[in-house]
N, C-alpha and C positions, 0 to 999 in steps of 0.2 A: 603515329606522328612520324612519318616518312620523309624527316626534312633533314638528316645530318644532326640534331642537335641533342644534346642529350637534356633528359629532365630533370636530373640532378636533384631527386625529393628529397626533402629534411621532413621531420616528423617531432613535435613535441606534445606532452598533456598539460591540461588545463581543469579549473574547475573541479579539485579535490581527485583526480589523474579520471574524470568520468567525459569529459571531451577532447578528441584526438584532430589537434590542429596539424592538416598535412599542407607543406608551400610546397610550390613544383615550378621551377622554372620551366619554361614550353615555348615555342616559335609563336610570332606574333600573329595572331589571326586565327588561330585553334582556340577552339572552345573544348571544355567539360560538358558534353549534350547530356550523360548519364551517369551516375553512381549506384552502388549496389554494397550493404555495406554486411557483414557477417559475424557472429562471433561463436567460438564453438572450442571448449575447453582454453589451451592454452593459449589461442591462436586468436587475431583478428583479422579478418578479408577486406581488404577495400578494391573493389573492382571500379576501372575510372574507363568510359567508352570516350571518345572522342569526337570533335566536329570542326571540318576546315570550315570558317568564313567564308561564304561564294563573294566571287570578286575580293576576297582579300590581298593583302601584299604578299608577292611572291622573294621579297626581301628574307632573309636569313637573319630577321630580326629577334629578341628575345623578350617574355615579356614574364610575370609574375603572378601566381594567384596562390589563394591562401583556401585551401578548402578545410571545413569543420564538422564534427563527427559527432553527435552527441551518443556514449556508449551505455547500455545495460548497467555493465558491471566496471569498476575500474580496472584501468591498464594495467598497473602493477607489473609483474614481471614478465606478461603475455608477449607474444613474437606479433610483428605486424608482417602480414604477405598483402604486397600490393601487387596488381595487375592493371595495364593500362592497352587497351585492346586487343586483351589477353595475353599479353606477354605480361612474364615475370619480370619486376621491377625491385631494384635495391634502395632501400631508404635509410638515410641516417638519421639514428635519433639524434637532436643536439638540446641544452640546458635552454631553456624559453627564455631566463634570464640574460643570458648573453648573445640572443639573434640577432645578430644584422646591427650590434651594437660597432658602435666607430671606435678603431682602436689607436687612433691618432691622438697624443695625448695634446695638441694644439688646433684640434678641430673644434669650428665655436658651437657645433653641434651636440657636444661633451659636455654636464653639466655637473659641477662640484656642489658638495653638502655646503649650505649655508646661503650661496645665492639663493636670487629670484628666481620663480618659477612661474609658467604659466600653467593653468587648468591642466588636469589631464598628466602632466608631466612628472615623476617621480622625485621626490625631493631629494635625493642625492643618488650616487651611483650615475654611471654613463645614460646618455639618452640613445634610443635607435636613431641614426642620421635618417630613416626615413621618414619618422614620426615628425622629428623636426623641421622637414620638407613639408609635410602636411600640415601643421602647424602655420608656416611660413605660406601655405597657397589659402589656407583658408582668410588669413588675414589679405592676399590679394584679393578672393574671390569677393571679402565685401567691399573692398573699394571700388573696384570693378563695377559690380550691379548686376541683379539678376539678368536672366540673356546674353553678358557680354562673353565673348570668345577670349579664351585665355592666348597667353604668346603661345607661341610655338617651341615643341618638346627642347630643342637645342637651346633657343633662348633664355627657358626657364632653369634649364640644367646648369649653364651658364652662369646665370643670375645668384644660383641657390648654392654652384661651387661640388654640385654631386653628377656623379654618373648618372646617364639616360635610365639604369635599369632601376636605381636608388627613388628617381621620380618618377615612372612610372608605377613603381610601390605604391607612394604617396596617393598618386593620381587614382589609381585604381580604387583603393580603399573610400577616397571622396566620392568616386563614382558608384559604389556599393551603396557608400550613407545617403545617396541622393543627394548631395549639396552639386555635382557635376555629371555631366552628359557627352559623351564620345559619340559624335557623329561622324560616320564612314566619310571619308574625303572632303570634308569640312574642317573637323576641329574638335575641340573641346568647351563648353558654355557653361557658365554658371547657371543652376537649376534654382528656381523660386522655391522658397518653403514647403517643407511635407505638409499635405494636408491633413490635418486633425479632425476625428471624428471621435465625438462622445461619447461614452458609456452609456447610454441611457435609451428611451424611449424616444427621440428623437430618429427620424426613420435617415436613411442614408443619402436619400435624394435633399433633403432639407438641411443634414450638415455639412454638404457637398455646399449648396447652394450660400448658407450662411459667410460662408469663405470667400463670395465672391466668384465661384465658379462655378460654370453650366452642367447639371449634372444631366445622363443620357445614358439610355441600355440599348446593346442590341443582342435579340434574342438568339441563342445557342441550341435550345432545345425546350420540346415542349411534350409532355407526353404523360401518360398514365402507367404506372407500374404496381404490382401488386407489393404490398409495405414488409419488408421482412422482421423480425422480431423485434431488432432494435429500435424501427424507424414505429412503429405499430405501439409499442410501450411510450414511446415520445410522444405518439400525439392521440393516445387513448383511443385505439382503435385495434382492430385483431389482425394479427398478420394473414398475409394474403389480401386485404383491403385495396382498395386501388386509393391511391395516394397521385397527385397531380403533381411534377417533376416541372418547374420554370427554372432554367441555367439560362443566365446571362453575364455579356460582359459588363461591367463598369466602367464608365469614361465620365472623366471631369474634362469641361472646356474641348469636347476633342480627343483627350489623352487617355487611352487604358491604362487604370489604376488597379482592376481587378478583378475576378469572377464568382460571381454569386451563384448560388444551387439552392430553391427553397424548395420545401415539402408540404403540400396540406392535402388535409383529407378530402376526398374527392366528393364523397356522400355529403358533406358539410356547405359546400360552397358548389353546388349542382351549376349556378348559373356565372359562375367568375369568369369562364371565359367566352360568354356575352358580352361582358362590360369593361374589361381587361383590355389595356393596349400594350404590349410587353415592351415599349418603349419609355414608356412613365414608370412612375411610382407603384411596386403593387403595393407597399402600405397604404398610401393615399386609396387607392381604389376601392380595399379592403373597407376603410373608414369611412368614404364619403360615398361610394355607390351601394356597399353591402352593408352601412351599420355596425361595423364590427368595431367592437371600445378594445383598444392593447390596454389593459392595465398593470401589465409587469414582464419583465422577461429575465432568464437566465442566460448568463454570458459567460464566455470561458475564451480566453485568447492564449496561443502557441506560437509558436516559432518552426516550419518548414522550410522545405524545397519543393516547388512546384514540380509534378509530374512534368514530360515530355510534351505531351496534351496542355495541359493549361499553362504551361508557359508558352507555348504556340499561339492559341487562343489570347492571353494578356500581348503576348508582343514583348515578353523579357527572356533574359538567358536561363536555362537550368538552376545555375550555380548562385541566381541571387537570390538571398534571404527573403523568405515571404510571412506574413504575418496572416494567420488562419485564424476566422472568428466563428464559433459554434455558438448561435442561438436559438432558443426556442421561447417564440411569443404567446402570453397565458391572456383568459380574458379574466372580465373582473370576477365571477365563477370558476377557474382556477383550472378553465377546458384550453387547452393545448391549440393556439390557432395554425400556429405552424412552425417548421422546423428550417434554421436557414445554416448551409456553409458558404462562408464568405474566404475567401481567398484575396488579399491585398499586396500590390507591391511594397518591399520593406522599404523603398527605397524613394518613396512618394507618398506615403503615410503613417500615421501614428494615431493613436488613440490616445484620450483623456478621462479621465473622473472625477468625480467631489468625494471626497472621504468624510464622514462625521461619524463623534464618537456615538457608541449604542447608547439606547435607555438605559 
Protein backbone atom coordinates (compact mmCIF):
# COMPACT_ATOMS: atom_id res chain seq x y z
CA UNK A 1 0.00 0.00 0.00
CA UNK A 2 2.28 2.73 -1.22
CA UNK A 3 0.07 5.65 -0.19
CA UNK A 4 1.96 7.19 2.68
CA UNK A 5 -0.72 6.23 5.21
CA UNK A 6 0.32 3.92 8.03
CA UNK A 7 -1.77 0.82 8.53
CA UNK A 8 -1.81 1.13 12.35
CA UNK A 9 -3.16 -2.41 12.95
CA UNK A 10 -4.47 -3.38 16.36
CA UNK A 11 -5.68 -6.79 17.46
CA UNK A 12 -7.52 -8.64 20.20
CA UNK A 13 -8.95 -12.10 20.81
CA UNK A 14 -12.50 -13.33 21.35
CA UNK A 15 -14.38 -16.63 21.75
CA UNK A 16 -12.14 -17.97 24.53
CA UNK A 17 -9.11 -16.72 22.62
CA UNK A 18 -9.84 -18.93 19.59
CA UNK A 19 -10.87 -16.02 17.32
CA UNK A 20 -8.33 -13.39 16.37
CA UNK A 21 -9.69 -9.96 15.39
CA UNK A 22 -7.42 -7.56 13.52
CA UNK A 23 -8.49 -3.97 12.87
CA UNK A 24 -6.55 -2.13 10.18
CA UNK A 25 -6.68 1.51 9.13
CA UNK A 26 -5.84 1.68 5.44
CA UNK A 27 -6.27 3.97 2.42
CA UNK A 28 -9.82 4.17 1.11
CA UNK A 29 -10.02 2.39 -2.24
CA UNK A 30 -7.61 -0.36 -1.18
CA UNK A 31 -8.87 -3.80 -0.25
CA UNK A 32 -7.43 -7.01 1.17
CA UNK A 33 -7.47 -9.44 -1.75
CA UNK A 34 -6.16 -12.50 0.06
CA UNK A 35 -4.88 -13.68 3.41
CA UNK A 36 -3.04 -16.66 4.84
CA UNK A 37 -2.81 -17.79 8.44
CA UNK A 38 -0.32 -20.23 9.93
CA UNK A 39 0.23 -21.40 13.50
CA UNK A 40 3.59 -22.76 14.59
CA UNK A 41 4.59 -23.13 18.22
CA UNK A 42 4.57 -19.80 20.01
CA UNK A 43 3.83 -17.82 16.84
CA UNK A 44 0.73 -17.01 14.80
CA UNK A 45 1.50 -15.53 11.38
CA UNK A 46 -1.06 -13.56 9.37
CA UNK A 47 -0.13 -12.58 5.81
CA UNK A 48 -2.31 -10.09 3.94
CA UNK A 49 -2.26 -9.15 0.27
CA UNK A 50 -3.77 -5.86 -0.84
CA UNK A 51 -5.49 -4.81 -4.03
CA UNK A 52 -6.27 -1.25 -5.07
CA UNK A 53 -9.73 -0.89 -6.56
CA UNK A 54 -9.74 0.08 -10.22
CA UNK A 55 -10.93 3.63 -10.64
CA UNK A 56 -10.81 4.18 -6.88
CA UNK A 57 -10.31 7.54 -5.28
CA UNK A 58 -6.82 9.00 -5.39
CA UNK A 59 -7.42 11.08 -2.27
CA UNK A 60 -5.50 10.10 0.82
CA UNK A 61 -8.63 9.11 2.76
CA UNK A 62 -8.59 6.38 5.37
CA UNK A 63 -10.95 3.47 5.85
CA UNK A 64 -11.23 0.89 8.61
CA UNK A 65 -11.43 -2.89 8.13
CA UNK A 66 -11.81 -5.61 10.75
CA UNK A 67 -10.58 -9.09 9.82
CA UNK A 68 -11.45 -12.15 11.89
CA UNK A 69 -9.44 -15.36 11.95
CA UNK A 70 -10.45 -18.66 13.56
CA UNK A 71 -7.48 -20.25 15.38
CA UNK A 72 -6.87 -23.95 15.88
CA UNK A 73 -5.57 -23.32 19.40
CA UNK A 74 -6.19 -20.47 21.88
CA UNK A 75 -3.93 -17.46 21.34
CA UNK A 76 -2.81 -17.34 25.00
CA UNK A 77 0.72 -15.91 25.15
CA UNK A 78 1.63 -16.62 21.55
CA UNK A 79 3.13 -13.85 19.42
CA UNK A 80 1.34 -12.35 16.41
CA UNK A 81 3.46 -11.76 13.30
CA UNK A 82 1.84 -9.71 10.52
CA UNK A 83 2.99 -9.31 6.94
CA UNK A 84 1.25 -7.01 4.47
CA UNK A 85 2.32 -7.48 0.85
CA UNK A 86 5.38 -9.29 2.19
CA UNK A 87 6.44 -6.46 4.51
CA UNK A 88 6.44 -6.94 8.32
CA UNK A 89 3.95 -4.71 10.16
CA UNK A 90 3.84 -4.06 13.89
CA UNK A 91 0.41 -4.67 15.41
CA UNK A 92 -0.56 -3.57 18.92
CA UNK A 93 -2.68 -5.77 21.16
CA UNK A 94 -5.62 -4.02 22.83
CA UNK A 95 -8.34 -4.89 25.30
CA UNK A 96 -11.53 -5.51 23.28
CA UNK A 97 -13.71 -4.14 26.08
CA UNK A 98 -12.23 -0.67 25.65
CA UNK A 99 -11.61 -0.67 21.89
CA UNK A 100 -13.24 2.34 20.20
CA UNK A 101 -14.94 3.50 23.41
CA UNK A 102 -15.88 7.11 23.88
CA UNK A 103 -13.76 8.80 26.56
CA UNK A 104 -15.86 11.93 26.83
CA UNK A 105 -18.17 11.69 29.90
CA UNK A 106 -20.59 14.04 28.16
CA UNK A 107 -20.72 11.96 24.99
CA UNK A 108 -24.36 10.98 24.25
CA UNK A 109 -23.08 7.68 22.89
CA UNK A 110 -21.98 6.73 26.42
CA UNK A 111 -24.38 4.59 28.47
CA UNK A 112 -24.69 4.53 32.23
CA UNK A 113 -26.00 1.66 34.32
CA UNK A 114 -29.70 1.85 35.06
CA UNK A 115 -30.59 3.77 31.91
CA UNK A 116 -32.70 2.18 29.13
CA UNK A 117 -30.73 0.49 26.38
CA UNK A 118 -31.43 -0.78 22.88
CA UNK A 119 -31.13 -4.47 22.12
CA UNK A 120 -27.51 -5.44 21.61
CA UNK A 121 -26.01 -2.57 23.61
CA UNK A 122 -24.37 -3.45 26.95
CA UNK A 123 -26.43 -2.91 30.11
CA UNK A 124 -23.61 -1.03 31.78
CA UNK A 125 -20.30 0.55 30.92
CA UNK A 126 -19.60 2.76 27.93
CA UNK A 127 -20.87 2.02 24.44
CA UNK A 128 -18.48 2.06 21.47
CA UNK A 129 -19.08 5.30 19.62
CA UNK A 130 -19.28 3.58 16.22
CA UNK A 131 -21.84 1.11 17.63
CA UNK A 132 -24.12 3.91 18.74
CA UNK A 133 -23.83 5.42 15.26
CA UNK A 134 -24.58 2.03 13.74
CA UNK A 135 -27.78 1.82 15.80
CA UNK A 136 -28.82 5.29 14.65
CA UNK A 137 -28.10 4.35 11.04
CA UNK A 138 -30.33 1.29 11.36
CA UNK A 139 -33.16 3.49 12.58
CA UNK A 140 -32.56 5.83 9.65
CA UNK A 141 -32.61 3.01 7.07
CA UNK A 142 -35.94 1.85 8.46
CA UNK A 143 -37.38 5.30 7.83
CA UNK A 144 -35.81 5.69 4.38
CA UNK A 145 -36.99 2.33 3.06
CA UNK A 146 -35.56 -0.28 0.70
CA UNK A 147 -33.56 1.11 -2.23
CA UNK A 148 -33.23 4.62 -0.80
CA UNK A 149 -29.90 6.45 -0.83
CA UNK A 150 -28.27 7.52 2.42
CA UNK A 151 -27.42 11.19 2.90
CA UNK A 152 -23.82 12.15 2.16
CA UNK A 153 -21.01 11.11 4.48
CA UNK A 154 -20.46 14.72 5.53
CA UNK A 155 -24.15 15.23 6.33
CA UNK A 156 -24.35 12.02 8.37
CA UNK A 157 -21.16 12.80 10.30
CA UNK A 158 -22.54 16.23 11.20
CA UNK A 159 -25.96 14.80 12.09
CA UNK A 160 -24.49 12.23 14.50
CA UNK A 161 -21.69 14.50 15.74
CA UNK A 162 -18.89 12.04 14.97
CA UNK A 163 -15.74 11.90 12.88
CA UNK A 164 -15.97 10.46 9.37
CA UNK A 165 -13.74 7.55 10.42
CA UNK A 166 -16.28 6.54 13.08
CA UNK A 167 -19.13 6.86 10.60
CA UNK A 168 -17.27 4.74 8.03
CA UNK A 169 -16.78 1.92 10.52
CA UNK A 170 -20.50 1.87 11.31
CA UNK A 171 -21.40 1.91 7.61
CA UNK A 172 -18.83 -0.80 6.82
CA UNK A 173 -20.36 -3.16 9.38
CA UNK A 174 -23.84 -2.60 7.95
CA UNK A 175 -22.47 -3.27 4.46
CA UNK A 176 -20.96 -6.56 5.66
CA UNK A 177 -24.29 -7.45 7.28
CA UNK A 178 -26.09 -6.86 3.98
CA UNK A 179 -28.17 -3.94 5.25
CA UNK A 180 -26.40 -1.33 3.11
CA UNK A 181 -24.66 -1.41 -0.27
CA UNK A 182 -21.93 0.91 -1.52
CA UNK A 183 -22.07 1.76 -5.22
CA UNK A 184 -18.91 3.31 -6.61
CA UNK A 185 -19.49 6.84 -7.78
CA UNK A 186 -23.13 6.77 -6.72
CA UNK A 187 -23.46 6.47 -2.95
CA UNK A 188 -24.69 4.08 -0.27
CA UNK A 189 -28.14 2.49 -0.49
CA UNK A 190 -30.54 0.60 1.77
CA UNK A 191 -30.66 -3.08 0.82
CA UNK A 192 -33.72 -5.35 0.82
CA UNK A 193 -33.98 -8.07 3.49
CA UNK A 194 -31.80 -11.15 3.11
CA UNK A 195 -33.10 -14.20 1.30
CA UNK A 196 -34.01 -16.94 3.77
CA UNK A 197 -33.51 -20.51 2.53
CA UNK A 198 -35.15 -23.29 4.59
CA UNK A 199 -32.91 -26.21 5.53
CA UNK A 200 -35.28 -28.76 4.05
CA UNK A 201 -35.89 -30.77 0.89
CA UNK A 202 -37.25 -27.63 -0.80
CA UNK A 203 -35.02 -26.85 -3.77
CA UNK A 204 -32.95 -23.68 -3.77
CA UNK A 205 -34.86 -22.35 -6.79
CA UNK A 206 -38.19 -22.93 -5.08
CA UNK A 207 -36.96 -21.31 -1.87
CA UNK A 208 -35.92 -18.17 -3.78
CA UNK A 209 -39.17 -18.14 -5.74
CA UNK A 210 -41.29 -18.30 -2.57
CA UNK A 211 -39.78 -14.99 -1.45
CA UNK A 212 -40.87 -13.18 -4.57
CA UNK A 213 -37.50 -13.29 -6.33
CA UNK A 214 -36.72 -14.91 -9.68
CA UNK A 215 -34.11 -17.71 -9.48
CA UNK A 216 -31.64 -18.30 -12.29
CA UNK A 217 -28.23 -19.86 -12.81
CA UNK A 218 -25.26 -19.42 -15.11
CA UNK A 219 -23.03 -22.34 -16.02
CA UNK A 220 -19.38 -22.09 -14.99
CA UNK A 221 -18.12 -25.69 -15.30
CA UNK A 222 -19.57 -28.88 -16.77
CA UNK A 223 -17.16 -31.81 -16.72
CA UNK A 224 -16.60 -35.48 -15.99
CA UNK A 225 -13.83 -36.26 -13.52
CA UNK A 226 -12.66 -39.29 -11.52
CA UNK A 227 -13.95 -39.53 -7.97
CA UNK A 228 -11.41 -39.14 -5.19
CA UNK A 229 -11.82 -41.43 -2.15
CA UNK A 230 -13.92 -38.91 -0.19
CA UNK A 231 -16.29 -38.17 -3.07
CA UNK A 232 -16.54 -41.88 -3.89
CA UNK A 233 -17.55 -42.66 -0.30
CA UNK A 234 -20.16 -39.88 -0.33
CA UNK A 235 -21.76 -41.18 -3.55
CA UNK A 236 -21.32 -44.91 -2.78
CA UNK A 237 -19.12 -45.51 -5.83
CA UNK A 238 -15.55 -46.68 -6.30
CA UNK A 239 -12.58 -44.29 -6.30
CA UNK A 240 -11.77 -43.43 -9.90
CA UNK A 241 -15.36 -43.87 -11.11
CA UNK A 242 -16.56 -40.95 -13.22
CA UNK A 243 -18.68 -38.25 -11.64
CA UNK A 244 -20.47 -35.38 -13.35
CA UNK A 245 -19.47 -32.01 -11.91
CA UNK A 246 -21.81 -29.08 -12.53
CA UNK A 247 -20.70 -25.67 -11.23
CA UNK A 248 -23.04 -22.69 -11.57
CA UNK A 249 -23.53 -19.23 -10.14
CA UNK A 250 -26.85 -18.68 -8.36
CA UNK A 251 -28.86 -15.53 -9.00
CA UNK A 252 -31.96 -14.02 -7.44
CA UNK A 253 -33.67 -11.52 -9.74
CA UNK A 254 -30.41 -10.91 -11.58
CA UNK A 255 -28.21 -10.49 -8.50
CA UNK A 256 -25.46 -13.01 -7.79
CA UNK A 257 -26.02 -14.59 -4.39
CA UNK A 258 -23.92 -17.76 -4.55
CA UNK A 259 -21.88 -20.43 -6.30
CA UNK A 260 -23.02 -24.06 -6.38
CA UNK A 261 -21.08 -27.22 -7.26
CA UNK A 262 -23.00 -30.48 -7.67
CA UNK A 263 -21.47 -33.95 -8.07
CA UNK A 264 -23.42 -36.96 -9.36
CA UNK A 265 -22.38 -40.52 -10.23
CA UNK A 266 -22.13 -40.47 -14.04
CA UNK A 267 -23.12 -44.14 -14.40
CA UNK A 268 -26.36 -43.57 -12.50
CA UNK A 269 -27.54 -40.70 -14.70
CA UNK A 270 -26.23 -41.44 -18.23
CA UNK A 271 -28.99 -39.43 -19.95
CA UNK A 272 -28.96 -36.41 -17.64
CA UNK A 273 -27.14 -34.09 -20.05
CA UNK A 274 -29.70 -34.89 -22.76
CA UNK A 275 -32.55 -33.40 -20.71
CA UNK A 276 -30.87 -30.92 -18.35
CA UNK A 277 -30.79 -27.17 -18.98
CA UNK A 278 -28.00 -25.66 -16.81
CA UNK A 279 -29.98 -22.42 -16.48
CA UNK A 280 -32.78 -24.22 -14.62
CA UNK A 281 -33.21 -26.26 -11.44
CA UNK A 282 -31.27 -29.53 -11.38
CA UNK A 283 -33.48 -30.76 -8.54
CA UNK A 284 -36.60 -30.32 -10.70
CA UNK A 285 -34.95 -31.97 -13.70
CA UNK A 286 -33.95 -35.04 -11.71
CA UNK A 287 -37.41 -35.32 -10.16
CA UNK A 288 -39.59 -34.49 -13.15
CA UNK A 289 -37.56 -35.80 -16.10
CA UNK A 290 -35.71 -38.76 -14.58
CA UNK A 291 -38.15 -39.78 -11.85
CA UNK A 292 -35.69 -39.36 -8.98
CA UNK A 293 -37.29 -39.22 -5.53
CA UNK A 294 -35.55 -37.07 -2.92
CA UNK A 295 -36.33 -38.76 0.40
CA UNK A 296 -33.90 -37.07 2.79
CA UNK A 297 -30.77 -34.96 2.94
CA UNK A 298 -27.79 -34.45 5.21
CA UNK A 299 -26.66 -30.85 5.58
CA UNK A 300 -23.89 -28.98 7.33
CA UNK A 301 -23.40 -25.20 7.39
CA UNK A 302 -20.26 -23.25 8.22
CA UNK A 303 -18.88 -19.74 7.72
CA UNK A 304 -15.87 -19.26 5.45
CA UNK A 305 -14.14 -16.73 3.23
CA UNK A 306 -14.33 -17.22 -0.52
CA UNK A 307 -11.19 -17.93 -2.51
CA UNK A 308 -10.18 -15.17 -4.96
CA UNK A 309 -11.65 -17.27 -7.81
CA UNK A 310 -14.95 -17.82 -5.98
CA UNK A 311 -15.21 -14.15 -5.03
CA UNK A 312 -14.66 -13.13 -8.65
CA UNK A 313 -17.36 -15.51 -9.91
CA UNK A 314 -19.87 -14.33 -7.30
CA UNK A 315 -18.82 -10.70 -7.67
CA UNK A 316 -17.86 -10.01 -4.06
CA UNK A 317 -14.88 -8.82 -2.07
CA UNK A 318 -12.79 -11.80 -0.82
CA UNK A 319 -13.06 -10.37 2.71
CA UNK A 320 -16.86 -10.78 2.71
CA UNK A 321 -18.00 -13.57 5.07
CA UNK A 322 -19.73 -16.42 3.23
CA UNK A 323 -22.09 -19.23 4.23
CA UNK A 324 -20.97 -22.66 3.03
CA UNK A 325 -23.59 -25.40 2.80
CA UNK A 326 -22.56 -29.05 2.39
CA UNK A 327 -25.45 -31.26 1.31
CA UNK A 328 -25.88 -34.93 0.40
CA UNK A 329 -29.29 -35.99 -0.93
CA UNK A 330 -30.55 -39.58 -0.63
CA UNK A 331 -33.31 -41.55 -2.34
CA UNK A 332 -35.87 -43.75 -0.47
CA UNK A 333 -33.39 -46.66 -0.45
CA UNK A 334 -30.73 -44.52 1.21
CA UNK A 335 -28.62 -44.37 -1.96
CA UNK A 336 -26.89 -41.00 -2.49
CA UNK A 337 -28.23 -38.91 -5.37
CA UNK A 338 -25.84 -35.98 -5.25
CA UNK A 339 -23.26 -34.17 -3.21
CA UNK A 340 -23.58 -30.39 -3.27
CA UNK A 341 -21.26 -27.62 -2.12
CA UNK A 342 -23.06 -24.27 -2.08
CA UNK A 343 -21.33 -20.99 -1.23
CA UNK A 344 -23.65 -18.07 -0.43
CA UNK A 345 -23.06 -14.39 0.23
CA UNK A 346 -23.33 -13.78 3.96
CA UNK A 347 -24.73 -10.30 3.31
CA UNK A 348 -27.58 -11.54 1.11
CA UNK A 349 -28.43 -15.01 2.39
CA UNK A 350 -29.47 -16.78 5.56
CA UNK A 351 -30.83 -20.20 6.51
CA UNK A 352 -33.78 -21.23 8.63
CA UNK A 353 -34.97 -24.51 10.09
CA UNK A 354 -37.81 -25.79 12.24
CA UNK A 355 -36.94 -27.82 15.33
CA UNK A 356 -39.16 -30.41 17.00
CA UNK A 357 -38.55 -32.51 20.13
CA UNK A 358 -37.33 -36.03 19.48
CA UNK A 359 -39.77 -38.89 20.07
